[in-house]
C-alpha positions in Angstrom: 3.6 -9.8 1.2 3.1 -6.3 -0.2 5.9 -4.6 -2.1 6.1 -1.0 -3.2 7.9 -0.8 -6.6 9.5 2.6 -7.2 10.7 3.3 -10.8 13.5 5.8 -10.9 16.0 6.1 -13.7 14.8 2.7 -15.0 16.0 1.0 -11.8 13.5 -1.1 -9.9 13.6 -0.8 -6.1 11.4 -2.6 -3.6 10.2 -1.4 -0.3 8.2 -3.8 1.9 5.5 -2.8 4.4 7.0 -2.0 7.8 10.6 -1.7 6.6 11.0 2.1 6.4 14.1 4.2 6.4 13.1 6.1 9.6 12.3 2.8 11.4 8.7 3.6 11.9 6.5 0.6 11.2 3.0 -0.1 10.0 1.1 -2.0 12.8 0.6 -5.7 12.0 -3.2 -5.3 11.9 -2.9 -2.6 9.2 -0.3 -4.5 7.3 -2.6 -7.5 7.1 -5.5 -5.3 5.9 -3.3 -3.8 3.2 -2.3 -7.3 2.1 -5.9 -8.3 1.9 -6.6 -5.1 -0.1 -3.8 -5.8 -2.5 -5.0 -9.4 -3.0 -8.7 -8.5 -3.7 -7.6 -5.6 -6.0 -4.7 -7.5 -7.7 -3.9 -6.5 -11.2 -1.2 -9.2 -11.5 0.8 -11.5 -9.2 4.5 -12.5 -9.2 6.6 -14.8 -7.1 9.3 -13.1 -4.9 11.3 -15.3 -2.6 8.9 -18.2 -3.1 6.0 -16.0 -1.9 3.1 -14.8 -4.1 3.1 -11.0 -4.3 -0.1 -9.2 -5.4 0.3 -6.0 -7.2 -2.5 -3.3 -7.2 -2.7 0.4 -7.9 -0.4 2.1 -5.4 -2.5 5.3 -5.3 -5.6 3.3 -4.3 -3.5 1.3 -1.8 -2.2 4.5 -0.2 -5.7 6.0 0.0 -7.0 2.8 1.7 -4.0 2.7 4.1 -4.6 6.3 5.2 -8.3 5.9 5.5 -8.0 2.6 7.4 -5.3 3.9 9.8 -7.6 6.8 10.6 -10.6 4.5 11.2 -8.4 2.4 13.6 -7.0 5.5 15.3 -3.4 4.5 14.4 -0.6 7.1 14.4 1.2 6.0 11.3 0.3 8.6 8.7 3.9 9.7 8.4 5.1 6.2 7.8 2.4 5.6 5.1 3.3 8.9 3.4 7.0 7.8 3.4 6.2 4.4 2.1 4.2 5.5 -1.0 5.7 8.0 -3.5 2.5 8.5 -5.4 -0.7 10.5 -5.3 -3.4 9.5 -2.7 -6.2 7.9 -4.7 -7.7 9.4 -7.8 -9.4 12.8 -7.7 -10.6 12.2 -4.1 -11.6 8.6 -4.6 -10.2 5.1 -4.7 -11.4 1.8 -5.9 -11.8 -1.3 -3.7 -13.0 -4.2 -5.8 -16.1 -2.8 -7.5 -16.8 0.0 -5.0 -15.7 3.6 -5.5 -14.8 5.0 -2.0 -14.5 8.7 -1.2 -11.3 9.6 0.6 
């Protein structure tokens, strides 16, 4: 399970993949890919509701989500942008395991 932690006024709010305010959803195949990305790029893991949650860099995850959705010809850019309140990657790149990928 991927969670998006937003820090605002010292309050921690979670947003899960596919559960967006405007009801647009991330397709299951992309959600699975993002979970795999988070797992292989995990900085740390925690238990939430008896499930292991892998935490990775949200900027890298957002960049990977946008790139992968484009590769799969999925129309979910707006949903991805809404899900992540961060920059896309780092100066035009993102890290996936030990590989630096151009956005």
